[in-house]
C-alpha positions in Angstrom: 0.0 0.0 0.0 2.8 2.4 0.9 4.6 1.5 -2.3 1.4 2.3 -4.3 1.1 5.7 -2.6 4.7 6.5 -3.3 4.2 5.6 -7.0 1.1 7.8 -7.2 3.1 10.7 -5.7 6.0 10.2 -8.1 3.5 10.1 -11.1 1.8 13.2 -9.8 5.0 15.2 -9.7 6.2 13.8 -13.0 2.9 14.9 -14.6 3.1 18.4 -13.0 6.7 18.9 -14.2 5.8 17.7 -17.7 2.9 20.2 -17.8 5.1 23.0 -16.6 7.7 22.1 -19.2 5.1 22.1 -21.9 3.9 25.6 -20.8 7.5 26.9 -20.8 8.1 25.3 -24.2 5.1 27.2 -25.6 6.7 30.5 -24.6 9.8 29.6 -26.6 7.6 29.3 -29.8 7.2 33.1 -29.7 9.4 34.6 -32.5 10.3 37.9 -34.1 12.0 38.2 -37.5 12.8 40.6 -40.2 13.7 40.1 -43.9 16.5 42.6 -43.5 19.0 40.5 -41.6 19.5 37.3 -39.7 19.7 37.0 -35.9 22.9 38.7 -34.7 23.6 39.8 -38.3 24.5 43.3 -39.5 21.7 45.8 -40.0 21.9 47.1 -43.6 22.8 50.8 -44.0 19.4 51.6 -45.4 17.8 51.2 -42.0 20.4 53.6 -40.2 21.1 57.3 -40.0 23.8 56.6 -42.6 21.2 55.5 -45.1 17.6 56.5 -45.6 16.7 55.7 -42.0 13.5 53.7 -42.7 12.1 51.2 -40.2 12.6 47.5 -40.6 9.9 45.2 -41.6 9.0 42.9 -38.8 6.8 39.8 -38.5 6.1 37.5 -35.5 4.1 34.5 -34.4 3.9 31.7 -31.8 2.5 34.0 -29.2 0.1 32.9 -26.4 -3.6 32.6 -27.4 -4.5 35.0 -24.6 -2.6 37.8 -26.3 -4.7 41.0 -26.9 -1.9 43.4 -28.0 1.8 43.8 -28.7 4.5 46.3 -27.8 7.8 46.7 -29.8 10.8 48.5 -28.4 14.2 48.9 -30.1 17.2 49.8 -28.0 21.0 50.1 -28.1 22.4 48.9 -24.8 25.9 49.8 -26.0 25.3 53.5 -26.3 27.9 55.7 -24.5 25.4 57.3 -22.1 23.5 54.0 -21.4 20.6 52.3 -23.0 19.3 54.3 -25.9 15.8 53.9 -27.3 15.3 54.0 -31.1 11.7 53.0 -31.5 8.5 52.4 -29.5 5.4 50.9 -31.0 2.4 50.0 -28.8 -1.3 49.2 -28.9 -0.6 46.8 -31.8 -3.8 44.6 -32.0 -3.3 40.9 -31.6 -4.7 40.4 -35.1 -1.6 42.3 -36.5 1.4 40.0 -36.9 3.6 42.2 -39.1 4.8 45.7 -39.7 5.8 46.8 -43.1 9.2 48.5 -43.8 9.1 52.3 -43.6 6.3 52.6 -41.1 5.3 56.3 -41.3 6.8 58.4 -38.5 3.4 59.5 -37.2 2.0 59.2 -33.7 -0.9 57.0 -34.9 -0.5 54.5 -37.9 -3.4 52.8 -39.6 -5.8 54.4 -37.2 -4.9 52.4 -34.1 -1.2 51.5 -33.8 0.6 54.1 -31.7 4.3 55.2 -31.8 6.2 56.7 -28.9 8.9 59.3 -28.6 12.4 57.8 -29.0 15.5 59.1 -27.3 16.2 61.4 -30.3 13.0 63.2 -29.1 11.2 62.2 -32.3 8.1 60.1 -33.0 8.6 56.7 -34.7 11.7 54.9 -35.9 15.2 56.4 -35.8 17.7 53.8 -36.8 21.2 52.9 -35.5 23.5 55.9 -35.4 26.4 54.9 -33.2 29.7 56.8 -32.8 32.7 55.5 -34.7 34.2 52.4 -33.2 33.0 48.9 -32.3 29.6 47.7 -33.7 26.7 48.2 -31.3 24.0 45.6 -30.6 20.4 46.6 -31.3 17.7 44.7 -29.4 14.3 44.7 -30.9 11.9 43.3 -28.3 8.3 42.3 -28.7 6.0 41.8 -25.8 2.6 40.0 -25.9 0.2 41.6 -23.5 -3.1 40.4 -22.0 -4.8 43.8 -22.5 -5.9 45.4 -25.8 -4.5 48.9 -25.0 -2.0 50.5 -22.6 -4.4 53.5 -22.3 -1.6 55.9 -23.2 -1.8 58.7 -25.7 0.4 58.6 -28.8 4.0 59.8 -28.3 4.5 58.2 -24.9 8.1 57.6 -23.7 9.6 54.2 -22.9 9.2 54.6 -19.1 5.5 55.2 -19.3 5.0 52.3 -21.7 7.0 49.9 -19.5 5.1 51.1 -16.4 1.7 50.4 -18.1 2.9 47.0 -19.3 3.7 45.8 -15.7 1.7 42.7 -14.8 0.3 42.3 -18.4 3.2 40.6 -20.2 2.3 37.1 -21.3 5.5 36.5 -23.3 8.4 38.3 -24.9 11.1 37.6 -27.4 13.7 39.6 -29.2 15.8 40.0 -32.3 19.4 41.3 -32.2 21.1 43.2 -35.0 24.5 44.8 -35.2 25.7 48.1 -36.7 29.0 49.9 -36.5 30.7 52.8 -38.3 
């Protein structure tokens, strides 16, 4: 009898761990890509301040079914003065799974997607523009949220976006690109 009880307990914990592992595996299905470069590849000049400075195309999938909206933030953690924000896009509906290249630099795009103010003090995308030297890493992060909107006006700064996201992130993933001059 004791042996049977022990076996039941072992099977219970084995099932619980398998279920947890499956839930964690599901999170790893969330992906973010661009046609412009491969993960850890060099960002083409076109998308930088040395080129025509248009935003990258992005597409994503594998997000949790409970997702109601997305937030995208592009940052340079290697900037001389600390982390530098290049792009903030929020209130992207869960039905949207791609952004086209050259997203207009407007506070509201397509009537509902909002863009924030980057660290250049501008709305929308402003590409890599590092000082001469070693290449910098550019992290493009996407967050899947359980709410349809952050309730922020267009032109919000990163700190406000991050604050409103607290407690609502279901999953996140990122893409890293490099650029140097």
